[in-house]
C-alpha positions as CSV (number, residue, x, y, z in Angstrom):
1,M,123.4,-62.3,141.1
2,R,125.0,-60.4,138.1
3,G,124.6,-56.7,139.4
4,N,127.3,-54.3,140.5
5,R,126.8,-55.0,144.2
6,M,127.1,-58.1,146.3
7,P,123.6,-59.7,146.5
8,Y,123.8,-60.2,150.3
9,D,120.1,-61.1,150.8
10,A,120.1,-63.5,147.9
11,F,123.3,-65.1,149.1
12,D,122.0,-65.6,152.6
13,R,119.0,-67.6,151.2
14,L,121.3,-70.0,149.2
15,P,122.5,-73.3,150.6
16,K,126.1,-73.0,151.8
17,T,129.1,-75.1,152.5
18,D,131.3,-73.8,155.4
19,L,135.1,-74.2,155.3
20,E,137.1,-73.7,158.4
21,I,140.5,-72.3,157.4
22,G,143.1,-70.1,159.2
23,G,140.8,-69.6,162.2
24,S,138.0,-68.3,160.1
25,T,134.8,-69.6,158.4
26,I,134.3,-69.2,154.7
27,H,130.6,-69.6,153.7
28,V,130.6,-70.9,150.1
29,A,127.5,-70.6,148.0
30,F,126.9,-71.4,144.4
31,A,124.5,-69.3,142.2
32,P,122.2,-71.5,140.1
33,G,123.9,-73.1,137.1
34,E,125.7,-76.2,136.1
35,M,129.5,-76.8,136.5
36,T,131.6,-79.4,134.8
37,L,133.8,-80.0,137.8
38,P,132.4,-81.6,140.9
39,K,131.7,-79.3,143.9
40,E,134.6,-80.9,145.9
41,K,137.1,-79.9,143.3
42,L,135.9,-76.3,143.5
43,L,136.0,-76.4,147.3
44,D,139.6,-77.7,147.1
45,W,140.5,-74.6,145.0
46,I,139.0,-72.3,147.6
47,R,140.9,-74.2,150.4
48,M,144.2,-73.9,148.5
49,S,143.7,-70.2,147.9
50,A,142.7,-69.5,151.6
51,R,145.7,-71.4,152.9
52,A,148.1,-69.3,150.7
53,V,146.5,-66.1,152.2
54,T,146.7,-67.6,155.7
55,T,150.4,-68.4,155.1
56,Y,151.2,-64.8,154.2
57,Y,149.2,-63.1,157.0
58,G,149.5,-65.7,159.7
59,R,145.8,-66.1,159.8
60,F,142.9,-65.5,157.4
61,P,142.1,-61.8,157.4
62,V,138.5,-61.9,158.4
63,N,136.6,-64.1,160.9
64,S,133.8,-64.8,158.4
65,L,133.7,-64.5,154.6
66,R,130.8,-64.9,152.3
67,L,132.0,-66.4,149.0
68,L,129.7,-66.6,146.0
69,L,130.6,-68.5,142.9
70,V,128.5,-67.6,139.8
71,P,128.6,-70.1,136.8
72,V,129.2,-68.3,133.5
73,D,129.8,-69.5,130.0
74,G,133.4,-70.5,129.1
75,A,136.3,-72.2,130.7
76,R,138.0,-69.4,132.6
77,I,137.7,-67.3,135.8
78,R,136.4,-63.9,134.9
79,G,137.9,-61.8,137.7
80,G,136.2,-61.1,140.9
81,T,135.0,-58.4,143.3
82,T,135.3,-58.0,147.0
83,W,133.0,-56.0,149.4
84,G,132.9,-55.3,153.1
85,Y,129.9,-53.0,153.7
86,R,127.7,-55.8,155.1
87,G,130.5,-58.1,156.0
88,A,133.4,-59.4,154.0
89,S,132.3,-61.0,150.8
90,I,133.7,-62.0,147.4
91,R,131.9,-62.8,144.2
92,I,133.7,-64.8,141.5
93,P,132.2,-65.4,138.0
94,L,133.5,-68.9,137.2
95,G,133.5,-70.5,133.8
96,R,131.3,-73.6,134.0
97,D,133.8,-75.5,131.9
98,S,136.8,-74.6,134.0
99,T,139.3,-77.5,134.5
100,E,141.4,-78.6,137.4
101,E,144.4,-77.0,135.7
102,V,142.6,-73.7,135.3
103,L,141.9,-73.7,139.1
104,R,145.4,-74.8,140.0
105,R,146.9,-71.9,138.0
106,D,144.3,-69.4,139.1
107,W,145.4,-66.1,140.8
108,V,142.0,-64.4,141.0
109,M,140.8,-66.1,144.2
110,V,144.0,-65.3,146.2
111,H,144.0,-61.8,144.8
112,E,140.4,-61.2,146.0
113,M,141.1,-62.8,149.4
114,V,144.1,-60.4,149.9
115,H,141.7,-57.5,149.5
116,T,139.9,-58.6,152.7
117,A,143.1,-57.8,154.7
118,L,143.0,-54.0,154.0
119,P,140.6,-51.4,155.2
120,D,138.4,-49.7,152.6
121,M,139.7,-46.3,151.3
122,P,138.5,-43.6,148.8
123,D,138.8,-44.6,145.1
124,R,141.9,-42.4,144.6
125,Y,143.9,-44.8,146.7
126,A,142.7,-48.0,144.9
127,W,146.3,-48.3,143.7
128,L,147.3,-49.4,147.3
129,S,144.5,-52.0,147.5
130,E,145.1,-53.3,144.0
131,G,148.9,-53.0,144.3
132,L,149.0,-55.0,147.4
133,A,146.8,-57.7,145.9
134,V,148.9,-57.9,142.8
135,Y,152.2,-58.1,144.8
136,I,151.1,-60.3,147.7
137,E,149.1,-62.9,145.7
138,P,152.1,-64.5,143.9
139,V,154.4,-64.2,147.0
140,A,151.8,-65.9,149.2
141,R,151.4,-68.7,146.6
142,V,155.2,-69.3,146.6
143,Q,155.3,-69.3,150.4
144,A,152.5,-71.9,150.3
145,G,154.3,-74.1,147.8
146,D,151.8,-73.4,145.0
147,L,154.2,-71.5,142.7
148,S,158.0,-71.3,142.2
149,A,160.0,-68.2,143.0
150,R,161.4,-68.2,139.4
151,E,157.9,-68.0,138.0
152,I,156.9,-64.9,140.0
153,W,160.1,-63.0,139.4
154,Q,159.9,-63.7,135.7
155,A,156.3,-62.2,135.8
156,M,157.4,-59.2,137.8
157,M,160.2,-58.4,135.3
158,R,157.8,-58.8,132.4
159,D,154.8,-56.8,133.9
160,M,156.2,-54.3,136.4
161,P,157.2,-51.8,133.6
162,K,153.4,-51.4,133.0
163,G,153.3,-49.5,136.2
164,L,155.8,-46.8,135.3
165,P,154.5,-43.3,134.9
166,Q,153.6,-42.1,131.4
167,A,153.3,-38.6,130.0
168,G,150.9,-36.4,132.0
169,D,151.2,-38.6,135.2
170,Q,150.4,-36.9,138.4
171,G,151.4,-39.5,140.9
172,L,149.7,-42.6,142.2
173,D,147.0,-40.7,144.1
174,N,145.9,-38.7,141.0
175,T,146.4,-41.1,138.0
176,G,143.7,-43.7,137.7
177,T,145.0,-45.7,134.6
178,W,145.0,-49.4,134.7
179,G,148.7,-49.7,134.7
180,R,149.3,-47.3,137.5
181,K,146.5,-48.7,139.6
182,Y,147.7,-52.3,139.4
183,W,151.3,-52.4,138.5
184,G,152.2,-48.9,139.8
185,G,150.8,-50.1,143.1
186,A,152.7,-53.3,142.9
187,M,155.9,-51.4,142.2
188,F,155.2,-49.3,145.3
189,C,154.9,-52.5,147.3
190,L,158.1,-54.1,146.0
191,L,160.1,-50.9,146.7
192,A,158.6,-50.7,150.2
193,D,159.4,-54.4,150.8
194,I,163.0,-54.0,149.8
195,E,163.5,-50.8,151.7
196,I,162.0,-52.2,154.9
197,R,164.4,-55.1,154.6
198,K,167.3,-52.9,154.0
199,R,166.5,-50.8,157.1
200,T,165.9,-53.8,159.4
201,N,168.9,-55.9,158.2
202,N,166.4,-58.2,156.4
203,R,164.6,-59.1,159.6
204,L,161.3,-57.6,158.6
205,G,159.5,-56.8,155.4
206,L,156.2,-55.7,153.9
207,Q,154.7,-59.0,155.2
208,D,155.3,-57.8,158.8
209,A,153.9,-54.4,158.0
210,V,150.6,-55.6,156.6
211,R,150.3,-58.2,159.4
212,G,150.6,-55.2,161.7
213,V,147.6,-53.5,160.0
214,L,145.6,-56.7,160.4
215,A,146.6,-57.1,164.0
216,A,145.4,-53.5,164.7
217,G,141.9,-54.4,163.4
218,G,142.4,-53.1,159.9
219,N,140.5,-55.3,157.5
220,H,138.1,-54.8,154.6
221,E,135.1,-54.4,156.9
222,Q,136.7,-51.1,158.2
223,D,137.1,-47.7,156.7
224,W,140.5,-46.1,157.4
225,P,142.2,-43.1,155.8
226,I,145.4,-44.1,153.9
227,E,147.5,-42.1,156.4
228,R,146.3,-44.4,159.2
229,I,147.0,-47.5,157.2
230,L,150.5,-46.5,156.3
231,A,151.3,-45.2,159.8
232,T,150.1,-48.5,161.3
233,A,152.1,-50.5,158.9
234,D,155.2,-48.4,159.6
235,K,154.8,-48.8,163.3
236,A,154.7,-52.6,163.0
237,V,158.1,-52.6,161.4
238,G,159.6,-49.7,163.3
239,V,160.6,-47.7,160.2
240,D,158.7,-45.0,158.3
241,V,159.1,-46.5,154.9
242,L,155.5,-46.6,153.6
243,T,154.6,-43.1,154.7
244,R,157.8,-41.7,153.2
245,L,157.4,-43.7,150.0
246,H,153.8,-42.4,149.6
247,N,155.1,-38.9,150.0
248,E,157.5,-39.5,147.2
249,M,155.2,-41.4,144.8
250,G,151.6,-40.3,145.7
251,Q,151.5,-36.7,144.4
252,K,154.1,-36.8,141.7
253,P,155.5,-39.3,139.2
254,A,158.5,-41.3,140.3
255,T,160.4,-43.6,137.8
256,P,162.5,-46.2,139.5
257,D,165.4,-47.7,137.6
258,L,163.9,-51.2,137.2
259,A,166.9,-52.6,135.2
260,S,169.2,-51.7,138.1
261,L,166.8,-53.1,140.7
262,W,166.5,-56.5,138.9
263,R,170.3,-56.6,138.6
264,D,170.7,-55.9,142.3
265,L,168.2,-58.5,143.2
266,G,170.2,-61.0,141.2
267,L,167.7,-61.5,138.3
268,K,169.2,-62.2,134.9
269,R,167.2,-62.9,131.8
270,I,168.7,-65.7,129.7
271,G,166.5,-65.9,126.6
272,E,163.1,-66.9,127.8
273,D,164.5,-68.3,131.0
274,L,165.6,-66.6,134.3
275,E,168.8,-67.1,136.1
276,F,169.4,-66.2,139.8
277,D,172.7,-64.5,140.8
278,D,173.1,-65.2,144.5
279,T,176.1,-63.0,144.7
280,A,174.1,-59.9,143.8
281,P,173.8,-57.2,146.6
282,L,170.1,-57.8,147.2
283,A,170.0,-61.5,146.6
284,A,169.4,-62.3,150.3
285,I,166.4,-59.9,150.3
286,R,165.0,-61.5,147.2
287,K,165.2,-64.9,148.8
288,A,163.6,-63.6,152.1
289,I,160.6,-62.1,150.3
290,T,159.4,-65.5,149.1
291,A,160.6,-67.6,152.1
292,A,157.8,-69.2,154.2
293,R,157.4,-67.5,157.5
294,E,156.3,-68.6,160.9
295,K,152.9,-67.5,162.1
């Protein structure tokens, strides 16, 4: 249960609770161990997370998901891992003393579920998988009503600089640092979302692009080259934004002017608070990114 691979055979022998969400079945199993919270509270957390992902993608990304919760010491959620080689599966080490507030504020479950919506790729492109999960997770939770837009824009302004290239950077494809993999990838996603919206008069965005990948059969149970993923996403929105942006950022460092970007989106830091400027040139795009969408 604690190795580096998903224990599919052991999972399949455990008793399971099936949740029907977004047209899919999530098979939930608990590794041996006591939990402070009752099982139903944990299932509610899974339902909440799955509904956020379903809100963003229009459906849950895979028809069937194995989800293994492993009780560990402590009161927090210790990350998670997603696999697809024997069917989509997620393993989450969950602190046995986790509270309802910890679950309500959790981002890990949604992050891992977002991974199921993208085909598997070589490790050098992990920035796209992790970047999409970092970027989409909070947006999905805002669209589902579980977070406020102010909270996620504050977090982006605080954390996005971690993804900027440092000395010796060789582009997203060739720089495997934590900051570039997670926040560099998220920066790519934000820039792509804005550019798609600019070029489609704010009718379409990254959400439509990744829905297009999913509609074409691209989920974590498949192996696709990055070129196919980006081309499929571009086709869904009718503009070549992702492929072009990868050409610009994949093989060499690119340093966007984040201060100008925040200003154009209408984001102003006021001490520890954030103020929205709805007269800013990209304010309508900022609002559209977090607006709930129809399926």
